[in-house]
N, C-alpha and C positions, 0 to 999 in steps of 0.2 A: 302299558296298556292305555296309551292316549286315546281321548274319546276321538272318534271322527266325526261326529254327527255335525259338527260346525262348520265342516269343509262346504265351500260355496260350489253350487253346480256349474261344471267347465263344458263349454262347446269346442267345437275344433277351430272356431275363428277367436277364442277368448285369448290366445297368446300369439305371439310371433313363432316362425318354426323355430328359433334358436332359444326361446324361452321355454316351448313345450320340450326341446330336447334335454334343456338342464332340469326341467320339472320329471320327465321321463326315467332321467338317469337316476334322482334322488329316490323315485317309486321304486324303482328295479332293484338298487340298493338296500331299500327297507323290505323289499321281499325275500332277497338274497340272504338278509339278517336274518329273517324269522326262519328262512327254511335251513339255515346253518343251525339256529338253536335248537332245531326240530332234530336235525341228525345229531347233534351230540347228545340230546336226552335219549335218542333211540340207543345210541352206542353204549350209554350207561345201563339202559334196561337191559341189552345183549350181554352184558358182561356180570349181570346180577341175576337174571331170572333163574329161579329155584324151581318153578312147578307153573303149570299152565294156567292156573288160577292168578296168580301173581304178574305173569305175563300179560292175561286179559285184562286186568285192572290196569297196567301200566299203557297198553296201547289203547284203552279208552280214555284214560288220562292225556296221554299224550296227542289225543285229538284236539285239545284245546288249542295247541301251537299251530295245527294246521288250520283250525277256524280262524285264527288272527290272521294266518296269509290270506284265506278266502275272503275275510273282511276287507282288506286291501285290496285284493285283486277285482273283487266285485261291487266296490264301492259305487253307489248311485250317483256321486256328483261327477264320475268322469263321462267323458264322452263315449257315446255307444262302440264306436271303433276302436278305442283304446281298452274299454272294459271287455270287449270281447277277445282281444289279443290276450289279455291278463286272465280272462276265464280258460281260454286254450292253453294257456301256458300253466295254470293251477290244474288242470285235469290231468295234463301230460306229468306234470312233477308226482301228484299223487299216484297215479299209474305205476310210475317209476319207482317211487318208495316203497308201494306194495310188493312191487315184482323183487326188489333189492332186499327187502327184509323177508322174505320167504325164501330168497337165496342165501341170507345169511344163516337160516336154520337149517338149510340143505346142504351147504357149502362147508369149506375147511373151518371155518369160525365154531363149528359144533363138534369139534374133536373131543372125543371122551364122553360122549353123550350116546345113549343108546339108541338104534333105529327108532325103537317105539316114542322114545322121548321126543326126538325129532318130528315123527309124524304126528303127535298129539299138539305140539308148538304150530307146525305149520297149520294144522288143522284150525287152533285158535286164530290165527293170523289171518285165515280165510273167513272163518264165520264173523269176526269183526273187522270188515274192510275199512280201509282208510277214505273210502269214497264216500262213507257216510257223511263225513263232515259237510257235503255238497247239498246234504238233505237238512242241514241246521236252520235255524231260523237265527241269522246274523244280526246281531244290533251293534250299533254304530257308538254307543256310548261309553267304549272302554271297559264294559265288564268281561271278564274272563269266563268262559264256560267251565263248569265245574261238575262234578258227579253229585247225585245228591247224596245225602248221608246214609251209611248201611242201615238196615231196619234195628230196631229195639229188639235184642234177644230174647228178652221178658213179654214181649207183644205177643197175643195170640194169631197164630198163622192161620188164614183162610186159606183152604187148598184151590190152586188153581189148576186150569185144564194144562195140559202137557202141551209143551211149545219148544221150539228151537232154543238150544242153550244160548244164553245171553241174549236174547232178542229183545229184551226188556231194555237194554242199554241204548238202543236206538228208536225205538217205539214209543209213542206218546202213552199218555195212561190210560188209553183204551184196548192198548195190546193185549 
């Protein structure tokens, strides 16, 4: 979680083409590293999921890794052309991750699970899309996005109007 706030603003003419090539090779390697860590974490989740509530918690927690990828891809110091290419790649990869995650529960990896379990898991995955990461306010100070702590079970609960399940995870305090 190295802070990225100190990176200088780069323009297309900041470096020679050879230097840009080397820099972009390092950036792509960093993006691939973050994506690889995300895939490993998802694989751990897929093998340990017990119910849809655990899956929901794990999926939201896994977004922090994708948010790091978004921090790198959308960094404001990048020239607009490079940032646009990285953003398109990020969106494409998130869409691919979403499809593969859904497929994992619909496909062969779920042998032994009841159809109703698979349906509930896929519903959770669709209700908590990975694309929500694109709406996060991304800071460049090296902080890791985390979930808010669970409410105190002894606290008085104020009834809230009915809303979509888990919507509070992506919505702000006014939701």
